Legacy VTK file of the C-alpha trace (Angstrom):
# vtk DataFile Version 3.0
C-alpha trace
ASCII
DATASET POLYDATA
POINTS 225 float
3.229 18.134 -7.972
3.994 15.844 -10.174
3.391 16.846 -13.889
3.298 15.606 -16.907
6.173 18.288 -17.504
8.645 17.465 -14.622
11.079 15.470 -14.630
11.447 11.646 -15.115
11.737 10.875 -11.631
8.234 12.719 -11.210
6.401 11.557 -14.108
7.078 8.181 -12.389
4.497 9.280 -9.971
1.192 10.421 -12.401
2.181 7.323 -14.547
3.999 4.731 -12.815
4.411 2.122 -15.502
7.609 2.885 -17.042
10.506 0.448 -15.721
11.970 0.635 -12.346
15.111 2.264 -12.193
18.576 -0.694 -11.970
19.644 -1.226 -8.427
21.539 -4.244 -6.808
19.921 -7.219 -5.685
19.250 -6.671 -1.963
17.776 -9.379 0.640
14.287 -10.116 0.306
12.398 -8.056 3.160
9.836 -10.914 4.734
6.842 -9.563 7.005
4.693 -12.257 9.126
1.428 -10.486 9.268
-0.335 -10.040 12.689
-2.745 -13.237 13.920
-5.907 -11.824 14.823
-8.534 -13.126 17.322
-11.480 -10.851 16.489
-12.588 -8.797 13.489
-11.663 -4.822 13.998
-13.727 -2.221 13.582
-12.709 -0.467 10.035
-13.149 3.296 10.905
-10.007 4.899 9.942
-9.175 5.819 13.619
-6.216 3.306 14.790
-6.848 3.304 18.584
-7.261 -0.444 18.743
-3.729 -1.475 16.732
-0.867 -1.928 18.716
2.820 -0.815 17.389
4.440 -4.101 18.884
4.651 -7.196 18.184
4.265 -9.290 14.457
2.870 -7.260 11.918
4.297 -3.902 12.208
6.345 -2.550 8.608
7.898 1.292 8.933
7.578 2.776 5.139
10.107 5.427 4.839
12.472 4.161 1.727
12.383 6.569 -1.641
10.832 4.608 -3.990
12.411 6.099 -6.976
16.315 6.212 -5.316
18.039 5.665 -2.677
17.516 6.729 0.650
14.792 7.394 3.045
12.099 10.270 3.433
11.633 12.628 5.797
8.375 11.828 6.411
8.240 7.838 7.361
4.856 6.128 7.795
4.112 3.227 9.537
1.601 0.089 9.113
0.095 -2.999 10.901
-0.338 -6.071 8.524
-2.436 -8.599 9.742
-5.342 -11.425 8.944
-7.939 -13.053 10.822
-8.485 -16.091 8.555
-11.094 -14.374 6.397
-9.654 -11.012 5.364
-5.801 -8.828 5.243
-6.305 -5.756 7.329
-3.602 -2.861 6.554
-3.880 -0.299 9.349
-1.472 2.792 8.489
-0.263 5.784 9.553
0.950 8.330 7.593
3.000 11.310 9.277
2.518 15.113 7.341
3.201 18.329 7.791
0.618 19.559 5.820
-2.758 17.940 7.432
-4.610 20.804 7.347
-4.575 20.897 3.472
-5.255 17.127 2.898
-8.225 16.983 0.969
-11.465 16.177 2.626
-13.042 14.522 -0.536
-11.987 12.356 -3.376
-8.407 12.718 -4.425
-6.246 12.096 -8.017
-3.458 9.532 -7.650
-0.363 11.534 -8.300
-1.673 15.396 -7.205
-2.872 14.582 -3.931
-1.129 12.571 -0.688
-2.555 9.165 -0.815
-1.238 5.687 -0.092
-1.697 2.183 -2.284
-1.198 -1.342 -1.182
0.312 -3.784 -3.667
-0.453 -7.799 -3.574
0.375 -10.376 -6.102
-0.515 -14.411 -4.777
2.190 -17.284 -6.378
-0.281 -19.840 -7.034
1.606 -23.488 -8.004
4.664 -21.000 -9.095
2.707 -18.952 -11.661
2.340 -14.944 -10.843
-1.714 -14.338 -10.247
-2.066 -10.414 -11.167
-1.231 -7.490 -8.919
-4.096 -5.496 -7.396
-3.453 -2.252 -6.514
-5.670 -0.639 -3.865
-5.595 3.267 -3.226
-6.759 5.198 -0.485
-7.227 8.854 0.058
-7.496 11.132 3.152
-10.902 11.570 2.596
-11.524 8.017 2.459
-11.878 7.322 -0.781
-10.431 4.148 -1.966
-9.986 3.002 -5.407
-8.712 -0.372 -6.912
-7.151 0.584 -10.494
-5.592 -1.275 -13.306
-2.041 0.703 -13.291
0.106 -2.602 -12.578
-1.874 -4.818 -15.299
-4.761 -6.257 -13.665
-7.554 -6.647 -16.057
-10.649 -4.462 -15.612
-13.053 -6.928 -14.208
-10.374 -8.204 -11.733
-9.652 -5.172 -10.153
-13.542 -4.301 -10.307
-14.196 -7.222 -8.712
-11.505 -6.885 -5.499
-12.719 -2.708 -5.105
-16.176 -4.167 -4.906
-14.922 -6.544 -1.608
-12.581 -3.891 0.029
-13.399 -1.979 2.665
-11.718 1.184 3.878
-11.905 4.302 6.498
-9.354 7.282 6.459
-9.422 9.846 9.574
-7.484 13.477 9.461
-5.458 14.416 12.755
-3.443 17.566 13.431
-0.248 16.081 12.415
-0.496 12.263 10.177
-3.912 11.158 8.666
-4.719 7.242 8.684
-6.326 4.559 6.535
-7.742 0.981 7.179
-8.630 -1.520 4.748
-10.189 -4.964 4.401
-9.312 -7.219 1.517
-11.479 -10.235 1.876
-8.404 -13.382 1.223
-11.275 -15.283 -0.960
-11.451 -11.861 -3.095
-7.636 -12.798 -3.535
-7.780 -16.346 -4.508
-6.870 -17.274 -0.954
-8.565 -19.994 0.256
-8.852 -19.985 4.164
-6.783 -22.522 5.129
-4.158 -21.520 2.358
-0.181 -20.390 2.923
0.214 -19.071 -0.505
3.888 -17.177 -1.419
2.077 -13.333 -1.307
4.163 -10.298 -2.854
3.591 -7.254 -0.747
4.081 -3.246 -0.577
3.122 -0.824 0.609
3.271 3.124 -1.551
2.187 6.444 -0.321
2.750 9.513 -1.614
3.902 12.852 0.602
2.283 15.696 -1.257
4.804 18.351 0.676
7.537 16.987 0.699
6.837 15.836 -3.024
8.044 12.645 -1.654
6.777 8.779 -2.664
7.663 6.402 -0.252
7.705 2.571 0.245
7.943 -0.208 2.510
10.355 -1.543 -0.187
12.066 0.342 -2.649
11.614 -1.064 -5.951
13.907 2.061 -7.923
9.863 2.842 -9.133
6.358 2.220 -8.319
5.860 -0.243 -5.428
3.995 -2.435 -7.325
6.919 -4.027 -9.827
6.433 -6.943 -7.378
9.484 -8.703 -8.477
11.329 -6.363 -5.907
8.773 -6.118 -3.541
8.748 -7.842 -0.473
7.159 -11.272 0.617
3.736 -11.489 3.237
3.764 -14.179 4.797
0.329 -15.692 6.692
0.295 -17.169 10.185
LINES 1 226
225 0 1 2 3 4 5 6 7 8 9 10 11 12 13 14 15 16 17 18 19 20 21 22 23 24 25 26 27 28 29 30 31 32 33 34 35 36 37 38 39 40 41 42 43 44 45 46 47 48 49 50 51 52 53 54 55 56 57 58 59 60 61 62 63 64 65 66 67 68 69 70 71 72 73 74 75 76 77 78 79 80 81 82 83 84 85 86 87 88 89 90 91 92 93 94 95 96 97 98 99 100 101 102 103 104 105 106 107 108 109 110 111 112 113 114 115 116 117 118 119 120 121 122 123 124 125 126 127 128 129 130 131 132 133 134 135 136 137 138 139 140 141 142 143 144 145 146 147 148 149 150 151 152 153 154 155 156 157 158 159 160 161 162 163 164 165 166 167 168 169 170 171 172 173 174 175 176 177 178 179 180 181 182 183 184 185 186 187 188 189 190 191 192 193 194 195 196 197 198 199 200 201 202 203 204 205 206 207 208 209 210 211 212 213 214 215 216 217 218 219 220 221 222 223 224
């Protein structure tokens, strides 16, 4: 899973450029990033992250349809004023089967952080940074970012992952400057996280967009402290 020959819902997982499924309007979900006093270590381990306080979200909504997935994830989103951090924990039922090297989007377990900065009322490129249990990380053009923009961001991102008995975790450090955000700036930021759950053949998101989680007009909003 998913294959090109699969039904339309699963085709979106491999080629999610299609239009999202029509859904009734819903209130915009707003997330306030946690303010960090010190730069965390990016090692794929989540020991130094607290699951209490601001910046915590649950990732469980089915991205393609209504309802929640059977294996939820959770994340802490934070900033130290220089970078955006995402610490993600993914519960899985197939930890032993997770790939320890490489990974292919749409075929293997993985997660993607989706970001779009709005400046002076104009929407910037939609950045999509994918991470895998193996530690592989890639900045992709699936949502329309140019090759140059995706490459520049990808070279600036730090990522690490680890695999446990019943979950895998990933940590991203995304410099604000690479997103075009000034240190003292507080722009409007559209934000979402999507996770592929291979054993369940589910694609879940923080905010279900009725399609790929990078359909940012249906995503949530991230606020910097």
